C-alpha positions in Angstrom: -127.4 -23.0 -17.2 -125.7 -25.1 -13.5 -123.9 -22.8 -11.6 -122.0 -24.7 -9.1 -119.6 -21.9 -8.6 -117.4 -20.7 -5.0 -118.8 -24.5 -3.5 -115.5 -25.3 -2.1 -115.8 -28.0 -4.6 -112.7 -30.4 -4.9 -112.0 -33.4 -6.9 -112.7 -34.7 -10.7 -116.0 -33.4 -12.4 -118.7 -36.1 -12.4 -118.4 -37.7 -15.6 -122.6 -37.6 -15.4 -122.1 -34.0 -16.5 -121.9 -35.6 -19.7 -125.5 -37.0 -20.1 -126.9 -33.6 -19.9 -127.6 -33.7 -23.4 -129.6 -29.8 -22.6 -126.9 -28.5 -20.0 -125.6 -25.3 -22.8 -123.6 -23.8 -19.5 -121.9 -24.7 -16.5 -120.2 -22.2 -13.9 -117.5 -24.0 -11.4 -115.9 -21.1 -10.8 -113.7 -20.5 -7.5 -113.4 -24.1 -6.8 -110.3 -27.0 -6.9 -111.7 -29.3 -10.1 -109.8 -31.0 -12.4 -111.3 -33.4 -15.7 -113.2 -32.7 -17.9 -117.0 -32.8 -19.5 -118.4 -32.3 -23.1 -120.6 -29.0 -23.0 -120.4 -25.6 -25.1 -119.3 -23.5 -22.1 -117.1 -23.9 -19.3 -115.9 -21.6 -16.9 -113.2 -22.9 -14.4 -112.0 -19.4 -13.5 -110.3 -18.7 -10.2 -109.3 -22.5 -9.6 -105.7 -22.1 -8.7 -104.1 -24.4 -7.8 -104.7 -25.4 -11.7 -101.0 -26.5 -13.0 -101.0 -26.7 -16.5 -103.5 -26.1 -19.5 -105.2 -29.3 -20.1 -104.3 -30.6 -23.7 -108.1 -32.3 -22.9 -109.7 -29.5 -23.2 -109.1 -29.4 -26.9 -110.6 -32.4 -27.1 -114.3 -31.3 -26.0 -115.8 -31.1 -29.5 -118.8 -29.2 -28.3 -116.9 -26.4 -26.6 -117.2 -23.2 -28.5 -116.5 -20.9 -25.0 -113.8 -21.7 -22.5 -112.6 -19.5 -19.2 -109.5 -19.6 -17.4 -109.4 -16.0 -15.7 -107.0 -15.8 -12.7 -105.8 -19.1 -12.3 -102.2 -19.9 -12.2 -101.8 -21.8 -15.4 -98.1 -22.7 -16.5 -96.7 -23.9 -19.7 -98.1 -23.0 -23.3 -101.6 -23.3 -24.2 -102.0 -26.7 -26.1 -102.4 -26.5 -30.1 -105.6 -28.7 -29.4 -107.4 -25.2 -28.1 
């Protein structure tokens, strides 16, 4: 597990996280981040303003758990999810 919640991180999630094949869970809550990463569990709680739910989340083939709690999401849930 990698805990990076509440670190005032901004910008996009580094693509290099995708190279961490042993990483099962990544906690990124309470930051202002965007982007995708191929992991099993993704926690993006309290990342407002977040906008719409990115359809690319549906492309995360290893993703089995997704938490988007307490975001300012808009629009519909992508069919990929």
